[in-house]
C-alpha positions as CSV (number, residue, x, y, z in Angstrom):
1,M,-42.7,5.0,7.8
2,I,-41.3,5.8,4.4
3,A,-41.0,9.5,5.2
4,L,-39.4,8.7,8.5
5,G,-36.9,6.3,6.9
6,L,-36.1,8.8,4.1
7,G,-35.7,11.7,6.5
8,G,-33.5,9.8,8.8
9,G,-31.4,8.4,6.0
10,S,-31.0,11.8,4.4
11,A,-29.9,13.3,7.7
12,L,-27.2,10.6,8.2
13,L,-26.1,11.1,4.6
14,A,-25.9,14.9,5.2
15,L,-23.8,14.3,8.3
16,D,-21.4,12.0,6.5
17,R,-21.1,14.1,3.3
18,A,-21.6,17.7,4.3
19,D,-18.0,18.5,3.8
20,A,-18.6,21.8,2.0
21,L,-20.1,23.6,5.0
22,G,-17.4,25.2,7.1
23,A,-14.7,23.1,5.5
24,L,-11.1,24.3,4.7
25,P,-9.9,22.0,1.9
26,V,-6.2,21.9,1.2
27,G,-5.6,19.4,-1.6
28,R,-7.3,16.2,-0.4
29,W,-7.0,17.2,3.3
30,V,-10.0,18.9,5.0
31,A,-10.2,20.8,8.2
32,Y,-13.1,22.5,10.0
33,P,-11.5,25.5,11.7
34,E,-14.8,26.7,13.3
35,A,-15.7,23.2,14.7
36,G,-14.5,24.2,18.2
37,T,-16.3,27.6,18.2
38,D,-19.9,28.9,18.5
39,K,-19.7,29.7,14.8
40,A,-19.8,26.0,13.7
41,D,-22.6,25.2,11.2
42,P,-25.4,22.8,12.3
43,Y,-24.0,19.8,10.4
44,T,-20.5,20.2,12.0
45,T,-22.1,20.5,15.4
46,A,-24.2,17.4,14.8
47,R,-21.2,15.5,13.5
48,I,-19.3,16.5,16.7
49,A,-22.1,15.3,18.9
50,R,-22.7,12.1,17.0
51,N,-18.9,11.2,17.2
52,A,-18.5,12.4,20.8
53,A,-15.5,14.4,19.5
54,L,-13.8,17.2,21.4
55,P,-12.7,19.6,18.7
56,L,-9.7,22.0,19.1
57,A,-10.5,25.6,19.6
58,P,-8.7,27.9,17.0
59,A,-6.1,29.0,19.6
60,E,-5.2,25.4,20.3
61,G,-4.7,24.1,16.8
62,L,-6.3,22.7,13.7
63,V,-7.2,19.1,12.7
64,F,-7.0,17.9,9.1
65,S,-8.3,14.6,7.8
66,R,-8.4,12.7,4.5
67,R,-10.1,9.6,3.2
68,T,-8.3,9.1,-0.1
69,D,-4.9,8.9,-1.7
70,E,-3.6,11.3,-4.4
71,A,-5.4,9.3,-7.1
72,N,-8.7,9.8,-5.1
73,R,-8.9,6.1,-4.1
74,P,-10.2,5.2,-0.5
75,L,-7.4,4.5,1.9
76,R,-7.5,0.7,2.5
77,P,-5.7,-1.1,5.4
78,Q,-4.2,-3.8,3.3
79,C,-2.3,-1.3,1.1
80,Q,1.0,0.3,1.6
81,Y,1.1,4.1,1.4
82,V,3.7,6.8,1.7
83,L,3.0,10.2,3.3
84,E,5.6,12.7,2.1
85,G,6.1,16.4,2.1
86,R,6.1,19.3,4.4
87,V,3.8,19.6,7.4
88,P,2.6,23.1,8.1
89,S,4.3,24.9,11.0
90,A,3.1,23.7,14.4
91,R,4.8,23.3,17.8
92,F,3.6,19.7,17.9
93,W,1.6,17.4,15.6
94,T,0.2,13.9,15.6
95,L,-0.9,11.5,12.8
96,R,-3.6,8.9,13.5
97,A,-5.6,6.4,11.5
98,V,-9.3,6.2,12.2
99,D,-11.9,3.6,11.1
100,I,-14.3,5.5,8.9
101,Q,-17.4,3.7,10.1
102,S,-16.8,3.4,13.9
103,G,-14.6,6.5,14.3
104,K,-12.2,4.4,16.5
105,L,-8.4,4.7,16.3
106,I,-6.7,1.8,14.6
107,A,-3.2,0.4,14.7
108,K,-1.5,-2.9,14.1
109,N,-1.2,-5.5,16.8
110,G,-1.5,-3.1,19.7
111,R,1.3,-0.8,18.5
112,E,1.2,2.9,18.9
113,K,-2.1,4.4,17.7
114,A,-0.5,7.7,16.8
115,L,2.8,9.0,15.4
116,H,4.0,12.3,16.6
117,S,6.4,15.0,15.4
118,R,9.0,14.5,18.1
119,A,9.5,10.8,17.4
120,L,10.3,10.6,13.7
121,L,13.2,11.0,11.2
122,R,13.1,14.0,8.9
123,Q,14.5,14.5,5.4
124,P,17.4,16.9,5.0
125,D,15.0,19.6,3.7
126,G,12.8,19.3,6.8
127,S,10.0,17.3,5.1
128,V,8.7,14.0,6.3
129,R,8.4,10.6,4.7
130,I,6.2,8.1,6.5
131,A,5.3,4.6,5.3
132,I,1.7,3.7,6.3
133,G,0.4,0.2,6.1
134,P,0.5,-3.4,7.5
135,S,4.1,-4.3,6.4
136,I,7.1,-3.1,8.3
137,R,9.3,-0.5,6.6
138,S,12.6,1.1,7.4
139,G,12.6,4.7,8.5
140,N,9.3,6.2,9.7
141,W,6.6,3.5,9.7
142,F,3.0,3.9,10.9
143,P,1.4,0.4,11.2
144,V,-2.2,0.2,10.2
145,E,-4.4,-2.9,10.5
146,A,-8.2,-2.8,10.1
147,N,-11.0,-4.5,8.2
148,R,-12.4,-1.4,6.5
149,P,-11.3,1.8,4.8
150,F,-9.8,4.4,7.1
151,R,-8.9,8.0,7.2
152,L,-5.8,9.8,8.3
153,V,-6.1,12.5,10.9
154,L,-3.3,15.1,11.2
155,S,-3.6,17.3,14.3
156,L,-1.5,20.5,14.4
157,Y,-1.2,21.9,17.9
158,D,-0.2,25.5,18.6
159,T,-0.1,26.4,15.0
160,P,-0.3,29.9,13.5
161,L,-2.9,28.6,11.2
162,G,-5.4,28.8,14.0
163,S,-5.1,32.5,14.0
164,G,-6.3,32.8,10.4
165,S,-3.0,32.5,8.6
166,S,-3.1,31.1,5.1
167,I,-2.1,27.5,4.6
168,T,-2.4,27.5,0.8
169,P,1.2,28.4,0.0
170,L,2.5,25.8,2.5
171,G,0.5,22.9,1.2
172,M,0.1,19.6,3.0
173,P,1.9,16.3,2.6
174,A,0.8,13.9,-0.2
175,V,-0.4,10.4,0.4
176,K,0.5,8.0,-2.4
177,L,0.0,4.3,-3.0
178,E,3.4,2.8,-2.7
179,E,2.8,-0.4,-4.7
180,P,-0.1,-2.1,-6.4
181,C,-2.6,-3.3,-3.9
182,D,-5.0,-6.3,-4.1
183,A,-8.6,-6.5,-2.7
C-alpha cells in the first residue's frame, strides 16, 4: 500500500511539475510545441490525456501558459494584474484564465471566458495593455473570479512560431501585480 501510494503520488507530481521535458520557456510563459505531434514526451502525452486537452498541431499554432506574475507569485483571483507588452505575430490569438486544479475556464459572473485579439484596444506602438482581475477597469479588462489560483493561457493561431521560428527576440507580454493584494 505504501509503495502504491508513493508511486501514484510521484506520478501525479511528475505530471504537474514535469515542465522541463519538451517545454519552450519564454520568460515566465511556457509552451509545449511538440504536444500536438507524435514527438511529444510521455509526460506531456499523459498530461494531455489526463486533462482531455486537444493540443494544437505545429501548423495550427502554439499555446503558452503561465502560473505566476513577474515577481514569481502565483496568480490569485482576488488580485488585480496588468498584462502588457507585445504579443508575438499571429493571425489571431486568445487569452483565457484556467483554474489550476480543475483545468476549467474561469470568468466573472458569466462574462466572456476568453479575450481575443480582434476585440481589444491597442497601444500606439501596437502593444497591448489588459487589466486582469475581479474589479472593472477602463480600457481592456478581462474579468476573473475564482476560489483558487489560476493560470493564464495565451493561444497563438496561425503563427510563424509553429514553423520553428525563434520567439526569443520577440519576447512575451509581462504580467504584473497592479496594486497590493490581500489574502
